[in-house]
C-alpha positions in Angstrom: -1.4 3.0 47.9 -3.8 5.5 46.4 -0.9 7.5 45.0 0.6 4.4 43.4 -2.7 3.5 41.7 -3.1 7.0 40.4 0.5 7.1 39.1 0.0 3.7 37.4 -3.2 4.8 35.8 -1.6 8.0 34.5 1.3 5.9 33.1 -1.0 3.6 31.2 -3.1 6.5 29.8 0.1 8.3 28.7 1.6 5.1 27.2 -1.5 4.4 25.0 -2.3 7.9 24.0 1.2 8.8 22.7 1.9 8.4 19.0 3.9 5.5 17.8 5.2 4.2 14.5 2.0 2.2 14.2 -0.5 4.9 15.2 -3.8 4.5 13.4 -5.0 7.3 11.1 -8.7 7.2 12.2 -8.7 4.9 15.3 -8.7 1.8 13.1 -6.9 2.3 9.7 -3.2 2.3 9.1 -2.1 3.8 5.8 0.5 1.8 3.8 2.1 2.7 0.5 3.8 0.0 -1.5 6.5 0.7 -4.1 6.4 -1.7 -7.0 9.4 -1.2 -9.2 11.0 -4.6 -9.8 10.6 -6.7 -12.9 8.7 -10.0 -12.8 11.9 -12.1 -12.5 11.1 -15.2 -10.4 7.4 -14.2 -10.3 8.2 -11.1 -8.2 4.9 -9.4 -9.1 2.8 -12.4 -8.0 4.8 -12.7 -4.8 4.1 -9.1 -4.0 0.4 -9.4 -4.6 0.3 -12.6 -2.5 2.0 -10.7 0.3 -0.6 -8.0 0.2 -3.4 -10.6 0.3 -1.8 -12.4 3.3 -1.3 -9.1 5.2 -4.9 -8.2 4.6 -6.1 -11.6 5.8 -3.8 -11.6 8.9 -4.3 -8.0 10.0 -7.7 -7.2 8.5 -9.0 -5.2 5.6 -10.7 -2.7 8.0 -7.4 -1.9 9.7 -5.3 -1.2 6.6 -5.5 1.2 3.6 -2.9 0.0 1.1 -1.9 2.0 -2.0 0.4 0.3 -4.6 2.4 2.7 -6.8 3.9 0.9 -9.8 6.6 2.4 -11.9 9.8 1.4 -13.8 9.6 -2.4 -14.4 6.8 -2.8 -11.9 4.4 -1.1 -14.2 3.8 -4.4 -15.9 2.2 -5.9 -12.8 -0.8 -3.7 -13.4 -1.5 -4.4 -17.0 -4.7 -6.3 -17.8 -2.8 -9.1 -19.6 -0.3 -9.7 -16.8 0.0 -12.8 -14.7 -1.4 -10.7 -11.8 -4.5 -9.4 -13.4 -6.9 -11.6 -11.4 -5.1 -10.9 -8.2 -5.2 -7.2 -8.9 -9.0 -7.4 -9.3 -9.3 -9.5 -6.1 -7.1 -7.0 -4.1 -9.0 -4.0 -5.5 -12.2 -5.6 -4.3 -10.6 -5.8 -0.8 -9.8 -2.1 -0.9 -6.3 -1.9 -2.3 -5.7 1.1 -4.6 -3.4 0.6 -7.6 -1.7 3.6 -9.3 0.3 3.4 -12.5 3.0 5.9 -13.4 2.4 7.7 -16.7 6.1 8.2 -17.3 6.7 4.5 -17.1 3.7 3.9 -19.3 5.2 6.1 -21.9 8.6 4.4 -21.6 7.1 1.0 -22.1 4.7 2.2 -24.9 1.6 1.5 -22.7 -1.7 3.4 -22.8 -4.5 3.6 -20.2 -6.4 1.0 -22.3 -3.7 -1.6 -21.4 -4.8 -1.5 -17.8 -7.9 -2.7 -16.1 -10.5 -0.3 -14.8 -9.3 -0.7 -11.2 -6.0 1.1 -12.0 -5.7 4.8 -11.4 -3.0 6.9 -13.1 -0.5 9.4 -11.6 1.9 11.7 -13.5 5.0 10.2 -11.9 5.6 7.3 -9.5 8.4 8.5 -7.3 6.8 11.8 -6.4 3.5 9.9 -5.6 5.5 7.7 -3.2 6.9 10.8 -1.5 3.5 12.6 -1.4 1.9 9.6 0.3 4.7 9.3 2.9 4.5 13.0 3.6 0.8 12.6 4.3 1.3 9.8 6.8 1.6 6.6 4.8 4.1 4.0 6.0 6.5 2.8 3.3 6.5 -0.9 2.2 8.7 -2.4 -0.5 8.3 -6.1 -1.0 
């Protein structure tokens, strides 16, 4: 009976200490990078932001680090005059980081002044997505 208990204990320790697809980065935080490239057809940007809000509420802000990288048509979701400007501020206050692609900004004739202070800028959206994933972020595309 003692050998069975020891084996069972070792099994549980090994099971919980092995890495998994949902392994936390610092015991409590999972890193997520969201690609935002769609246009705002059918309120796609608002839906994406509401999804983030719901995920933070359900899972917990302290358990997630979410970075949103917007490029192509998704760049418009981060502008200060967009239908998502208030949600962007709310999500930023909850710890979400927003990054705008400078290539897409140039393509749409946007400047940094067109974005609220909460938005950070990256030289290119797609490479930023790859860099994040290479550094351990899980990919999410709404």
